[in-house]
C-alpha positions in Angstrom: -19.0 4.8 -16.5 -21.8 2.5 -15.4 -24.2 4.4 -12.9 -23.4 1.7 -10.4 -19.7 2.6 -10.1 -20.1 6.5 -11.0 -19.5 7.2 -7.4 -17.7 5.3 -4.6 -20.0 3.0 -2.9 -18.9 2.9 0.7 -19.5 -0.5 2.6 -17.6 -2.0 5.3 -15.5 -4.9 4.5 -15.8 -8.0 6.6 -12.1 -8.2 7.0 -12.0 -4.9 8.8 -14.3 -5.8 11.6 -12.9 -6.4 14.8 -14.8 -9.5 15.4 -13.9 -11.0 11.9 -13.6 -14.8 11.9 -9.9 -15.4 12.3 -9.9 -18.5 10.0 -11.7 -16.8 7.3 -9.5 -13.8 7.9 -6.3 -15.7 7.5 -7.8 -17.3 4.2 -8.5 -13.9 2.9 -5.0 -12.6 3.7 -3.7 -15.6 1.7 -6.0 -15.0 -1.1 -4.6 -11.3 -1.2 -1.1 -12.3 -1.3 -1.8 -14.5 -4.1 -3.5 -11.8 -5.9 -0.8 -9.4 -5.3 1.9 -11.9 -6.8 -0.4 -13.1 -9.6 -1.4 -9.6 -11.0 1.8 -7.9 -10.3 0.7 -5.6 -7.5 3.9 -6.4 -5.4 6.1 -6.0 -8.4 4.6 -2.6 -9.3 5.7 -1.2 -5.8 9.2 -2.7 -6.2 9.5 -1.2 -9.7 9.2 2.3 -8.3 11.6 1.6 -5.6 14.0 0.4 -8.3 13.8 3.7 -9.9 14.3 5.6 -6.7 17.1 3.4 -5.8 19.6 4.6 -8.5 20.2 7.7 -6.3 20.9 5.7 -3.0 24.2 5.7 -1.6 25.9 2.3 -1.3 26.5 2.7 2.6 23.3 4.1 3.6 20.3 2.5 5.5 16.9 2.8 3.8 14.1 3.0 6.1 10.7 2.1 4.8 7.3 2.5 6.5 4.2 0.3 5.1 1.0 1.6 6.1 -1.9 -0.8 6.3 0.5 -3.6 5.9 -1.9 -6.6 5.9 0.1 -9.9 6.0 3.4 -8.0 5.2 4.0 -9.9 2.0 5.1 -6.6 0.0 7.7 -5.6 2.8 9.0 -9.1 2.7 9.3 -9.0 -1.1 11.1 -5.8 -0.8 13.5 -7.2 1.6 14.4 -10.1 -0.8 14.9 -7.4 -3.7 17.0 -5.4 -1.4 19.2 -8.6 -0.7 19.7 -9.4 -4.2 21.0 -5.8 -5.0 22.9 -5.4 -1.7 20.8 -2.7 -0.2 20.6 -2.3 3.4 16.9 -2.1 4.2 14.7 -1.7 7.3 11.0 -1.8 7.3 8.1 -1.1 9.8 4.6 -2.6 8.8 1.6 -0.8 10.4 -1.8 -2.3 10.8 -4.7 -1.4 13.0 -6.7 -4.9 13.0 -5.3 -6.8 15.9 -5.6 -10.3 14.2 -4.1 -9.0 11.0 -1.1 -7.5 12.8 -0.7 -10.7 14.8 -0.7 -12.9 11.6 1.8 -10.7 10.0 4.1 -10.9 12.9 3.8 -14.6 13.2 4.7 -15.2 9.7 8.0 -13.4 9.4 11.1 -13.8 11.5 13.5 -11.2 9.7 14.6 -8.7 12.3 14.8 -6.0 9.5 10.9 -6.1 9.4 9.0 -5.0 12.4 5.2 -5.3 12.7 3.4 -2.5 14.9 -0.2 -2.4 15.6 -1.2 1.1 15.0 -3.7 3.4 13.5 -3.0 4.9 10.0 -4.7 8.1 10.9 -2.5 8.7 13.9 0.9 7.4 12.8 3.2 7.1 15.9 6.1 8.5 14.1 8.0 11.6 13.8 8.0 13.6 10.7 10.9 12.7 8.3 11.6 9.5 10.4 11.5 7.2 7.3 13.0 7.5 3.8 9.8 6.4 2.0 6.3 5.4 3.1 4.2 2.9 1.0 0.8 1.7 1.0 -0.9 -1.1 -1.0 -4.6 -1.9 -1.3 -5.4 0.1 1.6 -6.9 3.5 0.8 -10.1 2.1 -0.7 -10.9 1.0 2.9 -11.2 4.7 3.9 -13.6 7.6 3.5 -12.4 10.2 1.2 -11.5 12.4 4.2 -9.6 9.6 6.0 -7.6 8.9 2.8 -6.8 12.6 2.4 -5.3 12.5 6.0 -3.4 9.1 5.6 -1.7 10.5 2.3 -0.8 13.7 4.0 0.5 11.8 7.2 2.5 9.5 4.7 4.0 12.6 3.2 5.1 13.9 6.7 6.8 10.7 8.0 8.6 10.2 4.6 11.7 12.6 4.1 12.1 11.4 0.3 9.0 10.0 -1.1 5.9 7.8 -1.2 4.6 4.9 -3.1 0.8 4.3 -3.0 -0.9 1.6 -4.8 -4.7 0.7 -5.0 -7.5 -0.5 -7.3 -9.1 1.4 -9.9 -13.1 1.8 -9.8 -13.8 0.0 -13.3 -16.4 -2.2 -14.6 -13.8 -4.6 -15.8 -12.1 -4.7 -12.6 -15.6 -5.4 -10.8 -16.4 -8.3 -13.1 -12.7 -9.6 -12.9 -12.9 -9.6 -9.0 -16.2 -11.4 -8.9 -14.7 -14.0 -11.3 -11.5 -14.5 -9.2 -13.3 -14.7 -6.2 -16.0 -17.1 -7.1 -14.7 -20.2 -5.4 -13.1 -18.3 -2.4 -14.4 -18.1 1.2 -17.3 -16.0 2.0 -15.3 -13.2 3.1 -13.3 -12.8 -0.2 -16.5 -13.1 -2.1 -18.0 -10.1 -0.1 -15.0 -8.0 0.3 -13.6 -8.5 -3.3 -16.4 -6.6 -5.1 -16.9 -4.2 -2.3 -13.4 -3.2 -2.7 -13.6 -2.3 -6.2 -17.0 -0.5 -5.6 -15.3 1.7 -3.1 -12.0 2.3 -5.1 -11.2 5.3 -7.0 -11.0 7.0 -10.3 -7.9 8.6 -11.6 -9.3 12.1 -11.2 -10.2 11.3 -7.6 -6.8 10.1 -6.8 -5.1 13.1 -8.4 -7.7 15.5 -6.4 -6.9 13.5 -3.2 -3.1 13.9 -4.0 -3.4 17.6 -4.2 -5.5 18.0 -1.2 -2.9 16.0 0.9 -0.1 18.2 -0.2 2.0 15.3 -1.9 1.9 17.0 -5.5 5.2 15.4 -6.1 4.0 12.1 -6.6 2.9 11.3 -10.1 0.0 9.1 -11.1 0.9 5.7 -12.9 -1.6 3.0 -14.6 -0.5 -0.4 -13.8 -1.9 -3.9 -15.0 -4.9 -5.3 -13.2 -6.7 -2.1 -13.0 -4.4 -0.7 -10.4 -2.9 2.8 -9.9 0.2 3.7 -8.3 0.9 7.1 -7.0 4.7 7.4 -6.6 7.4 10.1 -6.5 10.3 11.5 -4.7 10.6 15.2 -3.5 12.8 17.2 -5.7 14.9 18.8 -2.8 15.5 15.1 -1.5 16.6 13.8 -5.0 18.9 16.8 -5.2 20.4 16.1 -1.9 21.2 12.5 -2.9 22.8 13.6 -6.1 25.0 16.1 -4.5 26.1 13.6 -2.0 27.1 11.3 -4.9 29.2 14.2 -6.7 
């Protein structure tokens, strides 16, 4: 790996600042929605939910927590997917940034999706209060210690499993994000390369997984220089199967 990307290069992203320009922030969130759709980031999360859904009972409600929800485009896509398959879903999206949480709340009117402003490091939920906890393009915003804590917290609030997607720190990913953001607003042009530079390698993700105590989650490579850490607890899968027999 090129020496520039041999280690995580921590740098604050402009969109995380409390005083981030609201107009640029909304443009940046719109850009992220396009990237999620264009590069299949949203589809990769739904792909793993699709796998898990084979063991869901037809009459049960599935509760999902989305940590660092951003503009909540992934939860909305999950609801559309669930509607097409007849699943009863309920999703809570959590984001700490006041303007981001406000923008997410304003852009949705589905009562099954609730947006809460909250700190991922101090999730305001009881253990096992959700079936699944998901997270997309959020961990790279955190220090190693904070990312460990968020993963561990997700493992505690989710009684069945987790799905965590984020960027991989690679030269090609860095080059691609610079190209894709070339004509975007200044916030995107700054934050895009910064995101890749402070993303993770596969080895770092697996070490983080083990430190956080969510060893049931497997590492998957996905298109667009992205990984997904996804899995269900063995006992949860066993319980579901026993209810179906």
